[in-house]
N, C-alpha and C positions, 0 to 999 in steps of 0.2 A: 523555550519547549515547543514543540509542534501538536499537532492533531492531525490526523488522517483517518476519514472512514472509507472504509474498500467499498461501499455503495454509491460512492460518487464517480468511480470508475467502474465496477461493476453493480449494472441494477441489482437489486433483491437483497445482499451480501450486508449483513448489519455489523462486522468485525468493525473496531475502532484501535486504532493505534495511538499513541502518544510518546513522546520523549524527543532526543535530538533527530534531523534529519538524517542521519545514516543509520541510528538506531530504529526508525520507523522503516527504511526501505530495506534492512537486513530481516526485520520483523514479516513484512509484506512478502519478501521475496519466500520465507518459509510457509507461511499464510497462503500462497499462490500456488506453491506448490501441492502443501497437504489438501488445501480445500477445495483449489479450483483446478487443478491437473497440471499444471503446466511444468514443463520438464527442465524448462531456462524462463528467463525474467527477459523478454524482451526489451531493448534500447524503448522501444515509443510507450510502452508500459511503465519505466521508468521515471519516462518524461511526463506522464498523467498523472503519478503519483507525488511526485515532485510541486507540479502545478496546482494539485488539490490540495496539497498541506495549506493548515492556517496556523496561525499562531493559538496556542493553546491556555 
């Protein structure tokens, strides 16, 4: 199990995700579209999310 806090990448965002790395990436992609207005998730963001994940 992993945990990711969006605020680690997007200052001020309080959303957090827990699950497998793949589950988190899917959830973060939906969150980025819905809450942060991204139409696509760039590779750089995926790398930042992966780097910020910690064991839950």
